[in-house]
DSSP file (Angstrom, degrees, kcal/mol; ACC not computed):
  #  RESIDUE AA STRUCTURE BP1 BP2  ACC     N-H-->O    O-->H-N    N-H-->O    O-->H-N    TCO  KAPPA ALPHA  PHI   PSI    X-CA   Y-CA   Z-CA
    1    1 A M     >        0   0    0      0, 0.0     4,-2.0     0, 0.0     5,-0.2   0.000 360.0 360.0 360.0 -33.7  110.5  137.0  122.3
    2    2 A F  H  >  +     0   0    0      1,-0.2     4,-2.1     2,-0.2     5,-0.2   0.892 360.0  53.4 -60.1 -40.1  114.2  137.8  122.8
    3    3 A G  H  > S+     0   0    0      1,-0.2     4,-2.1     2,-0.2    -1,-0.2   0.876 107.3  51.3 -63.1 -37.7  114.7  137.7  119.0
    4    4 A C  H  > S+     0   0    0      2,-0.2     4,-2.5     1,-0.2    -1,-0.2   0.891 109.2  50.2 -65.4 -40.5  111.9  140.2  118.5
    5    5 A M  H  X S+     0   0    0     -4,-2.0     4,-2.0     1,-0.2    -2,-0.2   0.893 110.7  49.3 -66.8 -38.8  113.4  142.6  121.0
    6    6 A R  H  X S+     0   0    0     -4,-2.1     4,-2.3     2,-0.2    -2,-0.2   0.895 110.7  50.7 -65.9 -39.6  116.8  142.3  119.4
    7    7 A L  H  X S+     0   0    0     -4,-2.1     4,-2.5     2,-0.2    -2,-0.2   0.929 109.9  49.3 -63.6 -45.6  115.2  143.0  116.0
    8    8 A A  H  X S+     0   0    0     -4,-2.5     4,-2.0     1,-0.2    -1,-0.2   0.891 111.6  49.9 -60.8 -40.0  113.4  146.1  117.3
    9    9 A S  H  X S+     0   0    0     -4,-2.0     4,-2.1     2,-0.2    -1,-0.2   0.910 111.0  48.6 -64.8 -42.7  116.6  147.4  118.8
   10   10 A R  H  X S+     0   0    0     -4,-2.3     4,-2.3     2,-0.2    -2,-0.2   0.892 109.6  52.0 -66.3 -39.8  118.5  146.9  115.6
   11   11 A I  H  X S+     0   0    0     -4,-2.5     4,-2.3     1,-0.2    -1,-0.2   0.912 109.2  50.7 -62.6 -42.1  115.8  148.7  113.6
   12   12 A S  H  X S+     0   0    0     -4,-2.0     4,-2.3     1,-0.2    -2,-0.2   0.905 109.5  50.9 -60.9 -42.3  116.0  151.6  116.0
   13   13 A E  H  X S+     0   0    0     -4,-2.1     4,-1.6     1,-0.2    -2,-0.2   0.916 110.2  49.0 -61.9 -43.8  119.8  151.7  115.5
   14   14 A L  H  <>S+     0   0    0     -4,-2.3     5,-2.3     1,-0.2    -2,-0.2   0.900 111.0  49.8 -64.6 -40.9  119.5  151.7  111.7
   15   15 A K  H ><5S+     0   0    0     -4,-2.3     3,-1.7     1,-0.2    -1,-0.2   0.915 109.4  51.4 -63.5 -43.1  116.9  154.6  111.8
   16   16 A K  H 3<5S+     0   0    0     -4,-2.3    -1,-0.2     1,-0.3    -2,-0.2   0.822 104.8  57.9 -63.2 -30.5  119.2  156.6  114.1
   17   17 A A  T 3<5S-     0   0    0     -4,-1.6    -1,-0.3    -5,-0.2    -2,-0.2   0.476 126.8-100.5 -79.5  -1.7  122.0  156.1  111.7
   18   18 A G  T < 5S+     0   0    0     -3,-1.7    -3,-0.2     1,-0.3     2,-0.1   0.475  74.1 142.4  99.9   2.3  119.9  157.7  108.9
   19   19 A H      < -     0   0    0     -5,-2.3     2,-0.6    -6,-0.2    -1,-0.3  -0.486  49.3-127.4 -75.6 148.2  118.7  154.6  107.1
   20   20 A V  E     -A   36   0A   0     16,-0.7    16,-2.7    -2,-0.1     2,-0.5  -0.868  27.6-174.1 -98.3 122.7  115.1  154.6  105.8
   21   21 A I  E     -A   35   0A   0     -2,-0.6     2,-0.5    14,-0.2    14,-0.2  -0.974  13.1-151.2-122.3 122.8  113.1  151.6  106.9
   22   22 A L  E     -A   34   0A   0     12,-2.8    12,-2.9    -2,-0.5     2,-0.5  -0.810  12.1-159.2 -92.7 127.8  109.6  150.9  105.6
   23   23 A S  E     -A   33   0A   0     -2,-0.5     2,-0.4    10,-0.2    10,-0.2  -0.938   9.2-176.0-112.6 123.1  107.4  149.0  108.1
   24   24 A L  E     -A   32   0A   0      8,-2.9     8,-2.9    -2,-0.5     2,-0.4  -0.972   3.0-170.2-119.0 130.9  104.4  147.1  106.8
   25   25 A R  E     -A   31   0A   0     -2,-0.4     6,-0.2     6,-0.2     2,-0.1  -0.982  12.5-143.6-127.2 127.3  102.0  145.4  109.2
   26   26 A H    >   -     0   0    0      4,-3.0     3,-2.4    -2,-0.4    -2,-0.0  -0.448  32.3-107.9 -79.8 157.0   99.2  143.0  108.2
   27   27 A E  T 3  S+     0   0    0      1,-0.3    -1,-0.1     2,-0.1    -2,-0.0   0.717 119.8  62.1 -60.8 -20.1   95.9  143.0  110.2
   28   28 A T  T 3  S-     0   0    0      2,-0.1    -1,-0.3     1,-0.0     3,-0.1   0.534 123.2-104.3 -82.2  -5.7   97.0  139.7  111.7
   29   29 A G  S <  S+     0   0    0     -3,-2.4     2,-0.3     1,-0.3    -2,-0.1   0.379  74.2 140.6 101.0  -3.9  100.0  141.3  113.3
   30   30 A V        -     0   0    0     -5,-0.0    -4,-3.0     1,-0.0     2,-0.4  -0.587  35.5-158.8 -74.6 130.7  102.7  140.0  110.9
   31   31 A A  E     -A   25   0A   0     -2,-0.3     2,-0.4    -6,-0.2    -6,-0.2  -0.870  13.3-165.9-115.8 146.4  105.2  142.7  110.2
   32   32 A V  E     -A   24   0A   0     -8,-2.9    -8,-2.9    -2,-0.4     2,-0.5  -0.998   7.3-159.8-127.7 132.8  107.7  143.1  107.3
   33   33 A Y  E     -A   23   0A   0     -2,-0.4     2,-0.5   -10,-0.2   -10,-0.2  -0.954   3.9-165.5-116.0 130.5  110.5  145.6  107.4
   34   34 A L  E     -A   22   0A   0    -12,-2.9   -12,-2.8    -2,-0.5     2,-0.8  -0.964  12.9-146.5-117.6 126.1  112.3  146.8  104.3
   35   35 A L  E     -A   21   0A   0     -2,-0.5     2,-0.4   -14,-0.2   -14,-0.2  -0.824  21.5-150.2 -89.4 113.7  115.6  148.6  104.4
   36   36 A L  E     -A   20   0A   0    -16,-2.7   -16,-0.7    -2,-0.8     2,-0.5  -0.702  11.7-167.2 -91.1 134.9  115.5  151.1  101.5
   37   37 A E        -     0   0    0     -2,-0.4     2,-0.3   -18,-0.1   -18,-0.0  -0.981   4.1-156.0-125.3 128.4  118.7  152.0   99.8
   38   38 A G        -     0   0    0     -2,-0.5     2,-0.4     0, 0.0    -2,-0.0  -0.734   3.9-154.7-100.5 151.5  119.2  154.9   97.5
   39   39 A R        -     0   0    0     -2,-0.3     2,-0.3     2,-0.0    -2,-0.0  -0.989  14.1-130.3-126.8 134.8  121.9  155.2   94.9
   40   40 A E              0   0    0     -2,-0.4     0, 0.0     1,-0.1     0, 0.0  -0.592 360.0 360.0 -81.8 143.4  123.2  158.4   93.4
   41   41 A C              0   0    0     -2,-0.3    -1,-0.1     0, 0.0    -2,-0.0   0.428 360.0 360.0 -92.3 360.0  123.4  158.7   89.6
């Protein structure tokens, strides 16, 4: 459980810093987090 709490805290930090994070959750409760990165042309 400690690892999950640390992950949630880190995701919150990244969002506050302006990063875009896509969160996908399966009906069984499994979650996947994707850190989206944009590149300027």
